[in-house]
N, C-alpha and C positions, 0 to 999 in steps of 0.2 A: 116869872122867876121861880116863883113857888112851885108851879106845875113842872117845870124842867127838873127841879130838884127831886120831885116825887118820881118822875120817870127814871132819872139817873139812879134813884134808890132801889128801884125794882130790877134793874138790869143785872146786878150780881146774882140775885136769887134765880132769875131765869137761866142764867148760865150754869147754875148748879142743878137744875131739874132734868133728870135722865129718864123720866117715865116714858116718854115717847120713844126714845131709842131702844129701851128694853123691850117695849111692845113690838117694835119693828124687828129687833133681833129674834125674839121668840117666834114671831110670825114667820120669819125666814127659816127658822130651824124646825118648825112644827112638822113640816112635810117629811124630812129625813128621819126625824125622831119617831114619827108615826110609822113610817115605813120600816124602820129598824125594829120597832116593837112588834109590828105585824110579822116581820120575817122571823123574829124570835119565837112568836107563837107557832108559825108554820114549821120551823125547825124543831121546836119542842114536840109537835105532833109527829114529825118524822122520827124523832128519837124514840118516842113512845111506840110508834108502829114497828120500828126495827126491834125493839125489846120484845114486843108481843110476838112478832114474827119469829124471832130467834127461839122463843120458848116453844112455839108450836112446831117448829122444825126439829128442835131437840126431841120433843115428845114423839114425833113421827119416826125419827131415826132410831130411838131406843125401841120403839114398838117393832120396827122392821128388823132390828138387830136381834130381837128375841124370837124371830119367826123363821121357820124353814118352809119354803114353798116355791111355787112357780112365780115368774115375774109379775103376772097379772095379780096374783094373790098379794104379793108384797106391795104393789102399787095401791091396791085397794086398802090394805091395812094402813099404809102411810097416809092416804087421803082421809080415812076415818079418824085417825088420831090427830092429824093436822086440823081438820075441821072442828073437832071437839074442842080444841084449844084456841081456835081462831074462828068463832062462829060468824055466820053471814051478816049479822047485825052490827058487827064491830066496825070501827072506822077503817076505811080503805078497801080496795078491791084486790084480793089475792089472786095470783096467777103463776104459771110456770113452775108448778110443783113437780119435781123430778127426783127419781130414786135411781141410784147407781149401785150395783153390787159387783165388786171386784174381789173375788175370793172371799175372805172373811171381813173385808172392809166395806161398810155400808155408808154411802153419802146421800144425804137428802138436802135439797135446796129449794127455795121458793122466793117469790117477790111479792111486794104489795105496793099499790099505787093509790094516792089520794089527791083530791082536788085542793089546791092551796086556797087559803082565805085572803091573804094580803099580797102574796107575791105575784098575783096576776097583774099588779100595777107595773111590774117590770117584765111582763110577758112570760112569767113562770107559772103556767096554769096547773101543773101537776108535779109531784115528787114521787119517785120510785125508790124503795129501799129493798135490799136483798139480804138474805141470811142463808147460811148452810151449816150443816152439822155432820160430823164424821164419827162413826162408831165402829170399833173393832170388836168383832165377836170373840168371846173367850170360849173356845170349843172344848167341852169335856170329852174325855175318852168314854167310849161305849162298847160293851161286849154283849152280844145278843145270841141266844140259842133258839133256833126255830125247831120246836119239837112237833113233828108233823105225822099225823095218822096216815099210814100207807097200807092199811089193811085191805083185804079183798073187796069189802063192801064199797070202797071208794071208787071201784070201777063202774058202779051203777050210775047211769046217766052221765058218764064221763065226769064224775065229781073230781077224779084225780086230775083231769085236765084243768078244771076250775081252780084247784089248789095250786097247780103249777103257775097259772096266770097270776093268782093272788100273791103268791110268794115272790114271784119275779117283780111284780109291781112294788112290793114292799122294799125289796133290795134297790130298785130304781129310785125310790123316794129317799131312802137312807143315804145312798151314795151320790145322788144327784148326777152332776156331770163328771164326777171324779171316777177314775178307773181303779185307783187305789187310794187309801186314806190312812194316814199314820195313827189316827185316833178312833177308827171304827173297825170293829172285827165282828164277823158273823159266823155262826156255826149252824149246820143243818143236821138234825137228828131224826132220821126216819125211824118209825117204830111200827111194829105189827104184833106178832106173838113172840118176837125176839127183837134184839137190837144188834147191829153190826158195827162194833168199834174197831174191828180189824186187829192186826197184830199188836197194836198198842196195849190191848188188854192182857196180852201174854208177855209183856215186857219186850216186845219187838220180835218175838219168835214167829217165824214164818212157816216152820214145819213142825207142828206140835205132835205129840205122841198120838198115833192113830187109835181109834176105838178097837176093841178086841175083835169085832166082826169085820173089820176092814180086810180086804184081800191081801195076800202076801205079794211081794214084788215078783215072785216067780209065777204067779197065777196069770192065765191069759186075760187080756183086757185090763190089766192092772193100771190104776191111776194113783199117783202119789197123793198122800194126804198132806198137801202143801197149799199154802195160801194162794188162792186163785180168784182174784176179784173179777167181777163181771166185766165184760168188754162193753163199755158204755156206747161205743161207736158202732157196735155190731151185735144186736141182741140175738142174732142167729148163729153166733160163734158156737160150734159144737162143744167147746170146752167150758162154756158157761154152765155154772151149776155143779161142776165136778170139783173134786178136791175139797178144800175148806174155803168157804166164801168170806168168813170173818165174823159170823155171829158167835155168840157165847152162851153157855149155860151160866146163869147168874149164881153168884156166891150166896152163902147163907151166913148166919151169925149177926153180931151186933151192927156191923157195917154193911148190911145187905143193900141198903138204899143210900149209903153215905159215900164219902170221898176221902176218908182219912188214911186209906192205904191203897196200894195198886196191885193187890194180889187176890187170888181166890177164884178167878173165873176159869172156866174150862171151855175148850172149843166145842162148838155145836155140830152135831151130826145125827141125822134122823135115819135110823136103820130101816131097811126095807121091811114092809109088812103089807097087809091087805089094803090099808088105806094110803099107802105110799109105795105103789107097786112098780119097782124097778129091779134090774138085775145088777147086783153089786159086782159081779164078774164081767159085766158088759155095760158099763155105765155110758160109754160113748154112744151106744145105740138105744139105750132105754131111759136115760135121764131126760125128763121133759121139763124144760126150764122156763121158757118165755111165758110169763104169767098172762100176758095179753092174749095168748093163744090157748094155753092149757087150763088156766083158772084153777078150779078145785081138782082138776085131773092132772095137775103137775106132779112131778115125782123126782126124787133124788135126795141125796144127803143134806142138801141145803133148802129143801122145801120149807116155805114159811119164813125164810131169812130175807129181810129187806136190803135195800142198798146201804152202802157203808156210810157211817158218820163222816161229815166234812168238818174237821176241826176248825177252830177259829181262824179266819183268814180275812185279810183286808183287801183281797183281790176280787173285784166285782165279777170278772169273767169266770173265775173258778166257781163262784156261787151260782151264777146264771146257768152255766153248763150242767151242773149237778141238779139244779131245780128242774131244768127241762127234761132230765132223764128220770125223774121220779115216776114210780109205777105203783100199782096196787098189788100187794103180795098176799096171795090167798093162803088160807089154812091157818089153823091154830087159835084164832080169836084176836082180841084186842086187849093188850096189857099196858094200860096207860101209866101205871106206877113205874114200870120198867123204863118207859120212854122218859118220864120226868126225872128219874134217877140219873139217866145219862145226860139229860139236859143240864143237871147240876154239875156233873163231872166235867163237861167240856168248859164250864165257866170256872172251874176250880183250878188254882195254881198247882195243885197236887197231881201226881201221875194217876192214871195213865196218860192223860192229856195235860200238857204243861204250858200251853200257849197263853193261858189267862194271866191277868195281873192279880196281885194279892187282893183279897176281899176288901181290905180297908185302905187301899191306895187312894190318896186324895186326888180329886179331880176325875175319878172314873166311876161309871155306873154299870151295873150288870142287870140284864133282864132276860126272862124266858117268855116266849110266845108259844103256848101249847094249844094244839087244835085236835079235835076228835069229831068223828061223824056218828058216834053212837056210844052205847054203854060199854064198860069194861066187860069182857066176855071170854070165858074159857070154852072154846068151840070144839066140836067133834063132827067128822064126816058121818052122816047118818044114812046115806043112800049110795047106790052105785052110780058113779059118774059115767057119762056117755059121750063127752065132748072130744071130738077129733082123734080118737084113738081106740083101737080094739084092746089095748092093754090097760083096761080101766081100773081106777081105784074103786075099792069097795069098803063097806062098813067094816070096821075092826071091832070085833066083839069082846076082845080080852081087856080093853081099856075103856075109860069113860071120857077121853079127851084126845085131841091131837097132841103131837109132840110140840113143845114150846121151849122158850128160853128158861122156863121153870121145869122142864122135862114133863113127865106125865102127871096127870091129876091122880093122886093116890094118898091114902092115909099115912103111908110110910115115907112120903116125900116131905121133907122139912119145909119146902116152899109153900105147901098147901096144908098138909095134915088132914086132908079129907079127900074122898072120892066123889063128893057132891059138887056138881058144877055151880049151883046157886051159892053154896057156902064158899066155894073157891072164888067166886066173883066178889063176895063180901070181903074176903081176905085181901083181894087186889084193891078194892075201893078203900079199905082201911089203911093199907100201906100208902096209897096215893095221898090220902088226907095227911098222913104223918109226914111224908116227904115234902109236901107243899108247905107245911108249917116250918119244917127245918130249913127249907130254902128261904122262906121269908125272914126267918130269924137271922140269916146271914146277910140280910140287906138286899137280896136279889128281888127285883120287881117281877111279879108274875102276871101275865095277861093270858086269859083262856078264851077259846073260841069253840062253841058247840055248833056244829054244822049239820044241816038238813032238818026237815020238818019232823023227822021220825025220832029225834032225840027226846026221851021221856023226861018228865019233871024231876025225877030222882037224879038222873045224870046231870041235868042242868044245875041242880042244887049243889052237887058234888064239885062241879067246875066253877061255879060262882063262888063257893066257899074257898076253893083253892086259890083264886085270884087274889092279888094284894088288897083289893077292895072291890065293891060291887060295880064300880064304874069301869073296871078293867076286865070284866066278863062281857063277852060279845056273843049274843045268841044270833045265829045266822041261818035262818030256815032255807034260804035260796042261794044259788051260786052267786048271784049279784050281791046278796048280803055278805057272803064270804069275802068277796073282793073289796066291798066297802069297809068291812071290819078290818081287814089287813091294812087298807090304806089309812084308816083312822088310827090304828095302832102305830103305824110307821110315822105318822105326823107327831103323835105323842112322844115316841122314842126320839125323834129329831129334836123336839123341844127340850128333852132331857140334856141334850148335848150343848145347848146354848145358854150362856149366862151373860150378864151385861154389867 
């Protein structure tokens, strides 16, 4: 009886003891709880991976967005920036890095895969995450003047041919696949011993007043002193070199190298003399124009006058056509200060050329690329020429220079104030230094290129100082160096146009 009461006394406490049930329930729930925790770990790793991947893709997209180049170059740049921000030792295996360029829209995408830690329990061995980024390039406006040495020395070893290739390569890089571009304008300024701005320098006048020695209209063989640009498609055109080709005699005064007014120039015309032996009354038969044939024995009123300036244009074909027609124009020397002054004028919003944007227009850059194959020089024919003609040019004893865009070297000439060629060259070098400083003060970036191994150290120093900084001076001893330099400059100019 007593034992039964003890047993009955314990039964209520046993009915209240839930320790075994709890253990059973916990045991039953342990597996899904562990699985859920494991999945949370795997999903947390996936989230981390996606964040890391997105950061690397963003970096790659921004890097490509600030780059102009071929597709292979863009792919490499994207890979370099992606890998730098997602190194090999990071969690996950990256793959499928892709770059897409559609106009100014850059898209970069990539994926990363990692082996799961816990989700293998439910046969989920890997997780793949993806990320993409889109960047829209903000393209700045760019105006570039190519100031190119077209003097007779450029014919040596077909250096003029190398220049044509280099300049066309530059245009190809700048324009890419575009045939026209609303924010890219390029001008070509050939220079020799004169520059050819055409009628724009005379306010559009195509028939200027003829020089006093020009024949009268009643004379036999009369040719009108009218603007007569060269026939680019036919260098053998008998009218080439007659009339007025478009070169000018440079103005004097405070704005000699400037752009603050559009007046003061006079039409260029070299009168016949011993060193320029042609018959003014029979120009059709005696003018010797084609420089590739006649070289220093060319003759005519436009002797020494290079091809016309191409004003700023955004039409690629116009530039390529004119570049392919560039030639080496013999006689007179090399007057780099004159070339640089006209490079400034084509980038100026002021007349005579008015295609340019204002200097301070937001979102626009201006640059000059000036190339020379030698020192600034006031040249003179010093011997009798014998090439291809019995009507040869001969040394002219009454002067100490050829005729140029600064006329003759003479103490009474305000362009020089001396009859010494060496002093005259110092004057040209000093003016070049001054105009370079004025141009840089306007915010125009200057690149300079010295071409051929014969350029002396003094000339290199002049053009190195002219450049905006020493990294923008390119010494190019060989033709391949010239092409490489123009390509490097084109890439730098392209980068100027891209902001992000």
